[in-house]
N, C-alpha and C positions, 0 to 999 in steps of 0.2 A: 827592464834591466838597466842599472847605470855599464855605460862600456869606457866609459874617459871621463879623467876631468882636469881641467885646464889649466895648467900653471901659467904657458904663456899663450897667446893667444894671435903668435904671427903679426904681418903688417896687414893682411887683408883677408883673413879666414872665410866663407859665407857656407852656410847649405846651398846647395845646387843641385837640381836635377831637372829631365828634358824644357823646363818652363812649362809657364801655364797656356793654354790655350782657347782659344775665344773669346778674348779681351778687348783685340787690341782696337775694335771698335766703338769700346768707351775708355778710349785712351790708357790705356794698361800695358804697358811691354810688359813679350811675353819671356825676359828673363832667361832663367837655364844657366849653362853651362855653359864657358865662352871652347871649351873643347868638348867639343859634345863624342865625337870616338873615343874621346880619353876615357870621358865617364864609363860609355858605354860596356869599353871591353870591361874596362872595373868591375866592374859590377857581374861580369861576367865572370869573371875569375872568383868569384868567391860566393857564385850558384844565384844570383838576384838576379830581376828583374832587370829589365836595359837601361829603364827613364827610375831605378828607385835614386836617392837620396843621394849624394855625398861630400864630402866635403872639396870645395873649391879653396887651392893653399896656391895664395901670388908670392913670389920671390922669397920672400923670407917665412918659412914656414913656425907652425904653434909648435909647443913643450904638451904635452896628453902624457896622462899617466891611467894607465889599464885599471879597471876596476875587474875587470872580466877577463878571462883567457877566451879565445874569436879568431877568425882569419879573418884579414884585413887582407888588402890590394896598396900596391901607391901607382899610379900611373901617372901618362902626360908626363910635363917638364922633370930633368933630374935637378930637384933640390936638395940632390942627399941624403936623403932617409935614411935615417938610425934606428934602432933601437939596443938602449942602453950603448949607448955609444958607438952599436959597428952595425954601422950600413948593408941595408938590405936591397933585396937586387928589385929592382923594377920592375911592373906589368910581369907579374907573377904574386899568387897570394902566398900569402907567410902566416903563421902563427904567431902571436900576442897573446904574452903570457901576462895574471894579475899583481900588479906591481911592474909592467916594465915600462918603460917611457919610452913613447917614439916622440921624436924627436928631426929637425929637418936641419942641413950647414947651407952652404955656399952650393946658390945654382951654378950648375954648368952647365945646364944646356936648356931650354923654354923659359921661362917666366910662371906659369902654373900648372899644380900637381892635381890629382886628382886622388883621394881617400876614400877608398868602401870599402863596406864590414858586413859580413854575412850576414843578410836579413834585414839589411839595411838600418837609417840614421832615421830614429821618432823626432820628428822635430813639426811646430805649428803647421800648418796649413792655411791656406791663403788663396782662394780661389779653384781650389785642386793641387794646388805644385807647394812644394818646401823651397822654391827655390829664393833665398832673401832680393828684394829690390828696393836696398835703401831707403832712397827717394821720397819713396812713398809707404817709408815705414811699413813694410810689409817686410817685418825680419833685421837682423842687424845681425851684426859680424861676430864673430866670435871673442870674449872678452873676459878675460884673468878671470877664475872661478865659475865660470859656466859647466855642466854637467850634462854630457852627453847622453841620448839613449838609445835604446834601439833593443832585440828580440835577437839575437843570436843563434843561426840555428848550426846545427852539427854540420863543417863543412870539412872538406878536405882539403890540408893545405902542399903548397908546392905547383900550382897548376900555372901556367905560364906562355905565351908568344915564344914562337922562335923566330930566331933576332931575325930574319928576314921581313917578319912582319910589321917592328917595331916601326912608329914613324921617326925622321930625322930630322928633327927640329932645328934644322942651319939659321943663324943670324942673317942668312944674304938669301931669300924665298925669291924664287917664280909666282904667280898664281893665275889663274885660268879666270875670263873676264868673259861676261856675255856684252856686249854694252847695252848702254842706260837707253829711254825712252826722249830725251831733250839734246841729240845731238842734231835737232835743225835750229840751237839756239845755242852752238859750240861750234868752232869753226876747225875745218880738217884737220889745219895746221897743228892746233892745240891735241883734236885727237890722237895724230899721229907723234906729236911730241909724248903724248900721254900713254903713248905702250912702248916708245921707243926709249924711255928715261927712266936711270934708277932713282927710285923714291928714297927716305929712310921718315924711321920714324919717329913723332915728336913726343917728347917727354909731354908733354901735355895730351896724353889716351887716357883711356880707359876700359871701362867694359858700354859702356855706352857707345864708343868710339874710337877709331884710330885715327887722327893726326897727320896728314902725312905732310913733310915740310919738302916740297917738290920746287924746279924753276921752268914750271908754265907762265906764260908768259898770256893773259889770257886777258881780254874786252869785252865780254861777250855780258847780257842781261842773263845775272847770273838767280835771279828770282825767277820763281813760277809758281800759277797756283800749286798750293799746297796739296799732296796727296798721300797714298799712304805709300811707305819705305818696307821694302823687305832687308832683311839680314843680309849682308854684303852688299848690300850698295853703298855703293862710289856718288858723293855728292861734291860736287867740282865751285867751292862759294869765287867769288868776284877776286879773291883775291891769289885764286890758285892754287892756294894747298888744299889736296882734297880730304876727303875725308870717309874712311870705314866706318859703315854703321852696323854695331855690334850688336849680341844679346838686349841691352837697358837701353837699346838705340828708344826716340821719341815713336810715335806710333805717325806722324804723319811731320811731311819735309815742304820747303818751299825749295831750296838748295837744286839747282840744273841737275839731275845724275850721270854722269857720264860711261857709266858701265855697271855689274853687281859681282863683284866674286863668286865662285860655285861655292856650293854646299860642304864637297870633300875637298875644299882649301882651305876652307876661313879655320878649323882646326893650328893651321900654318899660320894665321896672321897673329890668331888669339898667343902664339907664344913665342911671339918677337920680340925682341927686349927695349927700349928707347935706344934709337942709333941702329935698329936695325936697317937693313938695307931691303926693299921690296922690286921686284918687277912684276908688270902683267903680261900675259898674254891672250889677245881674240881669241875666243872659242864660240861655237856656236850655240843656240839651244840644246840641242839633240844630241852634241857632243858632252855639253851639263848633264845631260840627264844620262845619257850610257853612265857616264865617270860616279854619278850617284845609286846608279842601280848596280853599277860594280860594288860600292863599300855596304852597301844593304847585304847584298848573297854573302856578300864576307863575312856579314857580322849574322845575318843569319847563316850560314855555318855555322858559328862556334856556337853560337846556340844550341843549337845541337847536340852538338860538343859538351857541351860544358853543365849543361841543365840535368 
């Protein structure tokens, strides 16, 4: 069933789910939503499985004309979503009627919003995922004239999160980090400065990674034998400008890694705009695991409630 026709594609709007699993060893990035929490909650609000495909909307959103009536939700950053010019609530399922226009206005908080629809979007799958990875030709961003399809189910609108559960996407954040594997090549002074200083997101940032403008004075040998790199891994090249690796990262890397941002804090990173500020706080592996368990438990509770 045709759900939307695309009148304006937006700056960079792509299908994303939770990514393709099991292909890193073949050199294929996992991709998937940068803000996995927002996508999963958005799916639960419209009665979907948590990993169903949604649209990841970046900065400047698309203009979509509804071809049927169905329930949808917008989660993640506040990019001022509107139906027929009237603001709609974020983190809450709403009914859009045939002929109505969904559009986005000025970004208020965060830089990425997620549009989910009851039944999920139907699009081309590559290696078991609908996630777009444009560099390898696995799908492409929306273009004017595209038609978006799905099989909406009967679903009640009005389901939403309590306001205390909605993430606060600040422009100045602190995230938790587990120390990386190459500290024998990085001086204690550089490590100390890394955790003490405030870093700024560079405009040269994208789905592959966030480059940070820092004042780290490094003199270490930054090249190492290439190994697998995790999502959230923080590379430290010789120029002292860290790179936080994200969903479209390369599968291996040869720069020293000073740490890894824990999974529950990656959505905060993904919602930082260029010029956003970020500080790092060291935590243990056990603390990182406990934080991940807390998020998963919360999602499972909502899953039982909303399905």
